[in-house]
N, C-alpha and C positions, 0 to 999 in steps of 0.2 A: 657643472655636474648636473646630469639629468635627475629630476625629482621623481621618486617613485609615486606614480599617480594611480592609485588603486583604491577600490572600495574596501579592501581588506584593511589597509592602513587606517582608513577613516573609521571602520568598525572598531578596531583596537582602541583608537583614540577616544571614541565615544564611550567605551566601557571604562577606560582608565580615568577619564575626566569625570564620568558619572560617579565613580568610586571616590574621587577627591571631594566631590560635592555631597557625598553621603548616600548616593543612589547605587544600589547593588543590582546586578543582572536579575531579571525576573526568573530565569531558569538557569540551573547549574550548567557550566560549560562541559565538564567531563561527563561521560555517559554513566559511569557508576553512580555518581552523585545525582544525576538526573533521574535514574531509575529508582534510587532510594527515596528521593523526595516525592516522586510520583506514587510510590507505594503508600506513603503516608497520606496522600491526597485522595486515594481511591479506597473503595470498600475491598474487603478480602476477596469477594467473588469477582469484582471487576479487575483487580490486579491479576488474579489467577488466570482469568480468561485472556487478557492482553499479553501478559508476560510468559505464560505457560507454553510448553512444547510437548512433543510426543515422547512417550516412554520415559527413559532416564534422562531425557533432554540432552543426550550426547551430540545430536546433530546441531542443536542450537549452540552448544558450547564450542564445537569444532568449527562452526561457521566463523566465529571470532578468532579462534586460534589459527585458522588457516592463513590469516593475514600476517601472522608473526613469522611465517616460513619464508616470506619475501622481504628483501631489504632494498630501500631506495638508495641509489648511488648518485648523489648530487653532482652536477657539473657546475664549475665555477666560471666567473667573469664572462657571462653570456649576455649582458645588458638586458636585464629584466625590468627596465623602467616602465615599459608598457606591456601589460599582460591582457590577453584576450581570453576570456573564459567561456564565451558563448559557443553554442553548437546547435546542430539540428538533428532530430531523430524522427523518422517517418513523417517528414515535412512539418514537424512541430518545432518551433524555435525555443531554445532553452537559454536563459541568461548564464547558467553554468550547468554542467552535465549531471543534473539531479532532478528527479521528479518525486512527488509525494505518492507513495504506494497506496493501493486500496487497503484500508483497515476497517473491518466491520464493527458494528455495535459501539460506535464511539460515544453514544450517550452514557455508556458506563464510565467514561473518562470525564465527560463534561456535558451539562444539559444542552448546550448549543451545538455540540457534536459536529457533524459534517459541515454545517453551515459556517461555523467558526473557522474550520480548516480551509474552507473554500475562500473565505474573506482574507485570511492570512496569505494563502497562495496567490490570490489575485493582487494583493498589495505588493508582493515581491515578484509578480509576473512569473511565478514558478508553476509549471503544469501540475495539475492534481488529477489523479485517477479516481473517479467516483467508484465507491464500493458497491457491489451487488447486494451486500448485506448492510446497507447504510441505515442510519437512524433518521435521516432526513432525505426526502426524495431528490432525485437528480435535477428535477425542474427547479426546486427551491434553491439548490446549490448553484445551478447555472445562473439563476437570476442575480445573485450577488457577485458573480465573477465578471460581469461585463463581457469584454472581448478576450479576457485572459484565457490561455489554453487549458483544455480539460479533455481527458479520455474517460472511457467507461469500462469497468471490469465486469465480465460476465461469467457467472456459473451456469453451466448448461443444465437446465432442469429437465424433468421427464416430459414436459409439455412443449412441443416445438412452437405452438402458437404463442406461448408465453415468451419463449426465446425471441421470436420475431418481434413481439411487442416491445421488449426491452431494447432491442437493437434500434428499432424505429424511433423510440423515445430518445435514445442517446443521440441519434442523428439530429432530431429536432432541437435538442438541447445544445447543439453546437460542439458535441464531442468530436475530436479529430481522429480518434482511433478506437478500436475495440480490443480489449485485452481479455482473451479467453484463458481462464485458469484451468489447467488440465490435470493438476495434481491433487484435486480435492473432489473426486467423484464419490468419495466417502469421507466422513470425518475421521481423522487420526485418533489414536488412543492417547488421550491427554489426562494424565493422572491428577493434575491440579484441579481440573474441573470435575473429574469423577469423584475425587475425595470429598468435594463439596456437594456432589450430586446436583450440579447446577449447569443448565444450558440456557442462555439468555433468550433464545428464540421462543422458548416455551412461555415466556412472559410477554410475547409479542415485541420484543426488542430486536432491532436489527433486521426487521422485515418490511420496512417502509417502502422500498422499491416495489414490493409485491402488493401491499395494501393500497398503494396509489395507482396500481395498474388496472386498466379496464378488463383485460383478459383474465387476470387473477380474480377480480371481483366476481366475474361471471362463474368462475370455477367454484368460488366460495358459495355462491347462491345455489349452485347445483349439488353441492356436497350434502350428504345425509346429516340429519341432526345428531349432535353428540349424544352418546349413551353414557349414563351414569353407572359405569361398571364397578366403581369402587366407592367406598364410604366418603362422603364429603367432610373434609376437615377444615379447621380454621385456616390452615395454610393454603388450601385450595381456594377458599373464599377470598383470601387476600390476593392471591394470584389472579383470580377472575376480575377483581376490582382493578388491579394494575393493567390487565389486558384491555379492559373496557375503556380506561383512560387513554390508552395508547391508540386504539383503533379509531379511524375516522368516523365522525358522526356523533350523535347524542350519547352521552355517558350512560344515562338510564336505559335508553333503548338497546345499547350494546350489552348492558348487564342483563337485561331481561330476556333478550333474544339469544344470548350467548353466541352472537355472530363472531366476536373476536376469537372465541374458542374454535369455531369452525375454520376461521382463517388460519390459526396456528396449526391445526391438524392438516389443513389443505397444504400449507407450506411444508410441513414435515414430510408429507406424502410425495411432494413433487420436487423438493429442493435439489437433490443431486441425482446424477444419472450414471450409475456404475457401468452401464453397457456402452458408454460413449467410446467410439473408435474413430480411426483416421478417416474412414469414408464419410463420416458425418460432417466433416469440415466443409464438404461441398455445399451443404445446405446453408451454412453460415456465409460462405464465400458468395453465394448467389443472393444473399439478403442485402448486402451492402457493398458500396464501392470504397468505404473507409478502409484504411490499413488495418489488418488483423495481426495481432501478436499473440503468440502462445506463451503463457507464463507457467513455469514449473518444469522446464526442460533441463535435465542434467546429464543426458547421454548424447554424444555426437551423432549417433544413428537416428535418434529422434529429431535432432536439429536438421539433418539432411532430409528426413521425411517431411518436415515442415516446409522446406523449400519446394519439394516436389508437389506438395498440396497447395501451393500458391499463397502461402502465408507471407506476411511482409516483415515480420520481426520475431525475435526470440527473447524471452526474458529468462535468463539462467537463474533458477531459484529452487530452493527446497522448502518453500513456504515458511521460511524462518525457523525451520526445524519442527514445525507443528504437525507434520504428517507422518514421516517415517523416521523412527529412531535408528540411528546408526547409518543414515544415508550419507552419501558423499558430500563433503562441504561444498557449498555453491562455488566458492572461489577456486577450489581445486578442479571443478568441472569446466570452468570458464575458458581456459586456453584452448582445450581440444574442441570445444563447440565453436569458438570464434574461427579456428582453423578450418573446421568442417564446412561452415557456410561461406567463408571467405567474404567477398564483397557482395554476395547475392542478397543479403538482408542485414538489417540493423540488429545489433545484439545489445541488450540491456542486462544489467546485473542487479539482483535482489538477494537479500539474506545476509546480514552481518555488518552492514555499513554503520560505523560508529564514529567516524572522524573524517577530516579532510584527507589525511594520509591514506585512509582506506579507499577513498574515491580515486586517488592517484594510482594506487596499486591495481584496482579493478580495471581502469581504463588502459593502463600500461599492459595488462594481460589480455586485452581484446574487447572490452566493453565500450560502447559508444556513449553510454550514460548509465546512471545507477538509480535505484529506487530507495527512498528513505521511508521506513515504516515505524517501528516501535518508538524511536526517538521523538518523532513529532506527536505520537499519541501520548507519551509521557509529558511533553511540554504542554499539550492541551489540558491534561489533568491538573497540572500545576497552575497554569495561568491563562487558560482559555485562548482566545484568538491572539492576544498580544504575545503569549508564550510561544505559540507556533511561529508567528512572524519573527520573533527574536531568534528562535532556533534556526530558521532558514538563513537568516543573516549570518549567524555564527558558522554554519556549515559552509556557506559561500566564502566567507573570509578565510576560514581554515583551509579550504581547498585552494583558494587563490594564492595564499602565502606559500603553501607547499609546492604549488606549481612553479612559482618563481624561484623559490629557494632550491628547487631541484634542477634549475637551469633551463626551464622551459617557458616560452612566452605564449603558448597556445595549446589547444587540445591536439592539433596535428603534430606539433613538436613532441608532446608527451608520448604520442604513439610511435614516433620514429627515432627518438634519441636513445633508446635502449638504456634507460636509467634504472631498470629493474632486473639485474642479473640474478639468476637462481642462486640460492645459498648452497 
């Protein structure tokens, strides 16, 4: 009898034997428990920022509920003793069809932030998409990743020279693709953050890609001196101290010159570009030969337009529900978009992945791979780099077992065996 030779079985064995020896998993296996434990590990402001979504948060809730509308119909006696989970997206090799999504301001979850995630991703050879709103620069993250794959997520600011600088830095850091987020030309209305009257960027958190950039620093030097238009309070003084510690250079010089305050104001002024339109993509296409993917597409007509504009991939996403309340669930949008672009470009899926079964369903509905976001941010908050690495192992094992138990031995079979009939 053939022996099932999979990492998934080894991962299960590792957990169970660990329990026998009195060693429990660092991070909870189920998403609900993971989120609950992360909430205890983070400040109220940090948890609100990472967990919160737009409006009544119906989009975020429906992202998860959309998976329940589809049922896996397993096929039996298919000889799944050897399972191949690897795949390739935009010429980047993946050990299983999952990448770590860009998540901003990770210092709110853990002091080692993006660097800890980069180390965990490299240890598992899982591609990591550096966030435009990172707490640690792309250069520092790339340094700890060695040759492991990484991409860069871009928010298109109002300054094209800054856009150009970010893209060139990403190339120099060995990033294999640019992910342009197109659904955040303005921040969504997020009640959890608004109730706390808190935006981390105002404390110079999550703007390290900017403060480490030579073009942005020139912009800060040219910016007018801050005006004291309101009464200085103890809270303002505390925030200025926090900003001075975050900004590169001498703490006392930063505090006395108020350069960090200038940097924050410069960032706020240039961060997003509501005027962004399809024609602007030509500028980005001319900047780099790297694959470019558009993240935030939920309409098939936009997907077709991306093909026409020479883009290389689509990431079907509604930003985890953080932008538009009542938007179409990402999974519901996926099949029509996959059909619209056909084989012309790679299609990835983001927003709502919480288990291996979710990955199975997304791929069966047309995705080539998925992005994992909040789950790894929660694991980071709970246990730092080891927590993220453990979470990646768990998702890989969960996916691999579901793949085999569904009667499929590879990603190609998953896409062709029709194991996901509509309910």
